[in-house]
PAZAPA-4460 file (N, C-alpha, C; in steps of 0.05 Angstrom, whole numbers, plus 32768, in hexadecimal, padded with zeros to 4 digits):
% residues 66
    n_x    n_y    n_z   ca_x   ca_y   ca_z    c_x    c_y    c_z   seq   type   mol
   7FD7   8002   80FC   7FD6   801A   80F1   7FD3   8004   80C8     1      M     A
   7FD1   8018   80B9   7FC5   800A   80A5   7FD3   8003   8089     2      K     A
   7FDE   7FF4   8088   7FFA   7FEC   8075   7FEB   7FE4   8056     3      I     A
   7FF7   7FF4   803A   7FF5   7FE1   8022   800B   7FE3   8017     4      A     A
   800A   7FC7   8015   8020   7FBF   7FFA   801C   7FC0   7FE9     5      F     A
   8020   7FD1   7FD7   8024   7FCB   7FB7   802E   7FBE   7F9D     6      F     A
   8033   7FAC   7F89   803B   7F9F   7F83   804A   7F81   7F8E     7      E     A
   8039   7F7A   7F9E   8046   7F66   7FB8   8037   7F4B   7F9A     8      I     A
   8054   7F3C   7FA3   804A   7F20   7F90   8036   7F09   7FAC     9      E     A
   803A   7EF4   7FA2   8020   7EE8   7FBC   803E   7ED9   7FBD    10      A     A
   805A   7EDA   7FBB   8065   7EC0   7FCD   8070   7EDF   7FDD    11      W     A
   806B   7EF2   7FDB   8075   7F09   7FEC   8065   7F10   800A    12      E     A
   8050   7F08   7FFD   803A   7F07   801D   8042   7EF6   8037    13      R     A
   804E   7EE4   8035   805A   7EDA   8050   8064   7EEA   8054    14      E     A
   8077   7EEE   8051   8086   7F03   8065   8075   7F19   8076    15      T     A
   805F   7F23   8068   8059   7F3D   8069   803A   7F2A   808A    16      F     A
   802C   7F12   8075   8018   7F11   808F   801C   7F17   80A5    17      E     A
   802D   7F15   80BA   8031   7F13   80D0   8029   7F37   80DD    18      P     A
   802D   7F45   80C8   8025   7F63   80D0   8003   7F60   80DD    19      L     A
   7FFF   7F4B   80D1   7FDA   7F51   80CE   7FD2   7F48   80EF    20      S     A
   7FE4   7F40   80F9   7FDD   7F40   8113   7FD3   7F57   8129    21      R     A
   7FE4   7F72   811E   7FE1   7F86   812E   7FDA   7F96   811A    22      N     A
   7FD5   7F9B   80FE   7FC7   7FA8   80F5   7FBB   7FA7   80DC    23      H     A
   7FAF   7FAF   80C9   7FA4   7FB0   80B0   7FB6   7FB3   809B    24      E     A
   7FBA   7F9D   8091   7FCC   7F96   807A   7FB9   7F94   8059    25      V     A
   7FC5   7FA7   804D   7FBC   7F98   8035   7FC8   7F95   8012    26      R     A
   7FCE   7F77   800D   7FDB   7F73   7FF8   7FCA   7F7F   7FDC    27      F     A
   7FDB   7F8A   7FCF   7FD2   7F92   7FB7   7FEB   7F8D   7FA4    28      I     A
   7FDB   7F88   7F89   7FED   7F74   7F7A   7FF8   7F90   7F64    29      P     A
   7FEB   7F9F   7F5C   7FEF   7FB5   7F44   7FFA   7FCD   7F4F    30      E     A
   800D   7FDE   7F4D   8019   7FFA   7F53   800A   8009   7F5E    31      P     A
   800C   8021   7F67   8004   802F   7F78   7FFD   8045   7F5F    32      L     A
   7FE4   8048   7F59   7FE4   8057   7F44   7FCC   807A   7F50    33      T     A
   7FCF   8088   7F3E   7FB0   8099   7F46   7F96   808F   7F3C    34      E     A
   7F96   807C   7F31   7F7D   806C   7F2A   7F77   805D   7F46    35      D     A
   7F85   804D   7F58   7F80   8044   7F67   7F83   8049   7F89    36      N     A
   7F92   8062   7F84   7F94   806F   7F9E   7F7D   8071   7FAC    37      I     A
   7F61   8079   7FA1   7F50   807A   7FB5   7F35   8063   7FC7    38      S     A
   7F49   804F   7FC0   7F47   803E   7FDA   7F50   8035   7FED    39      A     A
   7F68   8044   7FE4   7F88   804A   7FFD   7F89   805B   800A    40      H     A
   7F78   806A   800D   7F7D   8088   8014   7F84   8086   8035    41      R     A
   7F73   8075   803B   7F7E   8078   805E   7F92   805D   8063    42      D     A
   7FA9   804E   8057   7FBC   8054   805D   7FC3   8061   8069    43      V     A
   7FDC   8053   8082   7FEC   8064   8092   800A   8062   8087    44      E     A
   8010   804B   8078   8025   803E   8068   8029   8031   8052    45      I     A
   8035   8036   8042   8033   8038   8027   804A   801C   801C    46      V     A
   804C   8007   801D   8066   7FFB   8008   8065   7FF8   7FED    47      S     A
   806B   800C   7FE4   806B   8005   7FC1   8083   7FF6   7FBB    48      P     A
   8086   7FF3   7F9E   809B   7FE8   7F93   809E   7FF6   7F7D    49      F     A
   80AF   7FF7   7F69   80C1   7FF8   7F4F   809F   8017   7F45    50      I     A
   8090   8004   7F36   807B   800E   7F26   806A   8020   7F2D    51      Y     A
   8066   8026   7F4C   8052   802C   7F60   8057   8051   7F52    52      S     A
   8044   8064   7F50   8045   8082   7F56   804B   8088   7F70    53      D     A
   8061   8095   7F68   8066   80A4   7F88   8063   80BD   7F87    54      L     A
   8058   80D0   7F6E   8058   80E5   7F63   8046   80F6   7F8F    55      G     A
   8047   8115   7F88   8038   8128   7F98   801E   8127   7F99    56      G     A
   8010   8116   7F7F   7FF8   8118   7F78   7FEE   8103   7F84    57      E     A
   7FFC   80F1   7F7E   7FEF   80D2   7F94   7FEE   80CF   7FA3    58      V     A
   8006   80D5   7FAF   8015   80D8   7FCD   8005   80E7   7FE2    59      L     A
   7FF3   80FC   7FD1   7FEF   8119   7FE0   7FD4   8109   7FEC    60      G     A
   7FCA   80F7   7FDB   7FA9   80F0   7FDE   7FAE   80D6   7FF7    61      Q     A
   7FC9   80D1   7FFD   7FC2   80B9   801C   7FC3   80CF   802D    62      L     A
   7FA8   80D6   803B   7F9E   80EA   8051   7FB8   80DD   806B    63      E     A
   7FB1   80C1   8073   7FB7   80BB   8088   7FD3   80AF   808E    64      A     A
   7FEA   80BE   8072   8008   80B1   806B   801B   80B7   8087    65      L     A
   8025   80A5   809A   8035   80AE   80A7   805A   80BA   8099    66      S     A
***
């Protein structure tokens, strides 16, 4: 699976890096927004934090969202 972690701090990566053994994992320090969604349209799992945009227009662009 393709997993994207948004608004992730460097110290948090260690917790999730073991997932990369079986999955494609992306660590994006910025929030999920309409401006950066195009680079991540193929992710199947999204892990956002408090400043990410989870509106219908943004989430609707995630074609493979599980």
